[in-house]
Every structure is written in structure tokens, then in C-alpha cells.
C-alpha positions in Angstrom: 25.3 140.8 100.3 24.8 137.8 102.6 26.5 134.5 101.7 24.4 131.9 100.1 24.0 128.3 101.5 26.3 127.1 98.6 29.0 129.6 99.6 28.8 128.5 103.3 29.0 124.8 102.2 32.0 125.4 99.9 33.8 127.4 102.6 33.1 124.6 105.1 34.5 122.0 102.7 37.7 123.9 102.1 38.2 124.5 105.9 37.6 120.8 106.6 40.2 119.8 103.9 42.8 122.2 105.2 42.2 121.1 108.8 42.4 117.4 108.0 45.3 117.6 105.4 47.2 120.8 106.0 50.5 119.8 104.3 48.8 118.4 101.3 46.1 121.1 100.9 48.5 124.1 101.0 50.9 122.8 98.4 51.0 124.8 95.2 50.8 123.5 91.6 54.6 123.0 91.4 54.8 121.4 94.9 54.1 117.8 94.3 57.5 116.7 95.7 56.9 118.8 98.8 53.4 117.3 99.2 54.8 113.7 98.9 57.6 114.6 101.3 55.1 115.9 103.8 53.1 112.7 103.6 56.2 110.5 104.0 57.9 112.9 106.4 60.9 112.9 104.1 61.3 109.1 104.0 62.2 107.4 100.7 59.4 105.5 98.9 60.2 102.3 97.1 58.7 101.6 93.6 57.1 98.2 94.5 54.4 96.7 96.5 51.6 99.1 95.5 48.9 98.4 93.0 47.6 101.5 91.1 44.9 101.0 88.5 44.1 104.1 86.3 43.0 104.0 82.6 45.7 105.0 80.1 43.1 107.2 78.3 40.3 109.0 80.1 37.5 110.3 77.8 36.2 112.5 80.6 38.6 114.2 83.0 35.7 114.9 85.4 35.4 111.3 86.6 38.6 109.2 86.2 38.4 105.9 88.0 41.3 105.1 90.3 41.9 101.9 92.4 44.8 101.5 94.8 45.8 98.6 97.0 48.8 97.7 99.1 49.1 94.7 101.4 49.7 95.9 105.0 49.1 99.6 104.3 48.0 101.9 107.0 47.5 104.9 104.7 47.5 105.5 101.0 47.6 109.0 99.4 46.9 110.0 95.8 48.6 112.9 94.1 48.5 114.5 90.6 51.2 116.5 89.0 49.0 118.6 86.7 46.1 119.8 88.9 46.2 123.1 90.8 46.6 121.2 94.1 48.7 118.0 93.9 47.1 116.3 97.0 43.9 114.5 96.0 43.0 112.2 98.9 44.4 110.2 101.8 42.8 106.9 102.7 43.4 105.5 106.3 42.8 101.9 107.1 42.1 100.2 110.4 43.4 96.8 111.5 40.4 95.0 110.1 39.9 97.1 107.0 41.3 95.7 103.7 44.0 98.2 102.5 42.3 99.0 99.1 40.2 101.9 97.8 38.4 103.0 94.7 37.6 106.6 93.8 36.8 108.8 90.8 38.9 111.9 90.6 39.0 115.0 88.4 41.9 115.7 86.1 42.4 119.1 84.5 44.6 117.7 81.6 46.8 114.8 80.7 49.1 114.1 83.7 50.4 111.5 86.1 48.6 110.0 89.0 50.9 109.0 91.9 50.0 106.8 94.8 52.1 106.6 98.0 51.4 104.0 100.7 52.6 103.9 104.3 52.9 100.3 105.4 52.4 99.0 108.9 56.2 98.7 109.4 56.7 102.4 108.7 58.1 102.0 105.2 56.6 103.7 102.1 55.8 102.4 98.6 55.1 104.4 95.5 53.5 103.8 92.1 52.6 106.2 89.3 50.7 106.0 86.0 50.3 108.5 83.1 46.7 109.3 82.1 45.9 110.9 78.7 42.8 113.1 79.3 40.7 113.9 76.1 38.3 116.4 77.8 39.5 118.2 81.0 37.4 117.9 84.1 38.4 121.1 85.9 37.3 124.6 84.9 
């Protein structure tokens, strides 16, 4: 049977994600520390200087709003410790782009959302928040 248009689009999306974020996309469900280490290249991340806004209780795990910001950040990555793949997204900021982003993410169950920012001076900052999900967003 020939693949459908939807199959081709899904395969293309997965291939693009693996090509753009190979260290994050390949991590298994228990590999959150490895995914973070791949993003930081093994450097230690300090627990300050990064703003992470996530609701404490999410009624719908299919669309949980997340806002991150860090003064002087070049990149900010989001990770979750309860989803099948811990890496969610990596935002990259240019010289004239404000280092802040807002996104809605899917959460399978109650878990922590972790943000890690790479600052312009090469140091890393980290913040995490627990989210209680009443209805899971992943099948």
C-alpha cells in the first residue's frame, strides 16, 4: 500500500526534528539528564537567572502554556521528565531578538518542566516547575 500524504508529512517532521536536534530527539524516556547534558555539553547549570512560567495545575495536558525568559540568553531549551522524549523544543535568539518565548506543550501526565538557558557568556541557567495534569494530552 502506498503511503498517504499524512504519513509522508509525519515522517518528514520526525526526520527534520532528528536532523535539527539529534542529541535531544534520540534520548529515551529515562534520559532527561543525558538530554540536558547534551544541550549544555556537560557544563553545570546554575539555578538562577531564568524565568519559567507554567501553571501549577493544567486542566488539559494537550495544551499547557509555558513562558521562558533569560536576560542575555542565546538559546533556551525545554525538557519534560514524564513524556516519552524529554526534549521538547530549543529556542535560538539573535542579537536583536528579545530572549523570551511562549509555547503550548503536550504533557502525558503530571511531571516537571525544566528550562535550561545558554547565556552569551557561555554559562548555563536552569529552572524547573512541577505541573499537575488532570487530563493527559498524549495518547
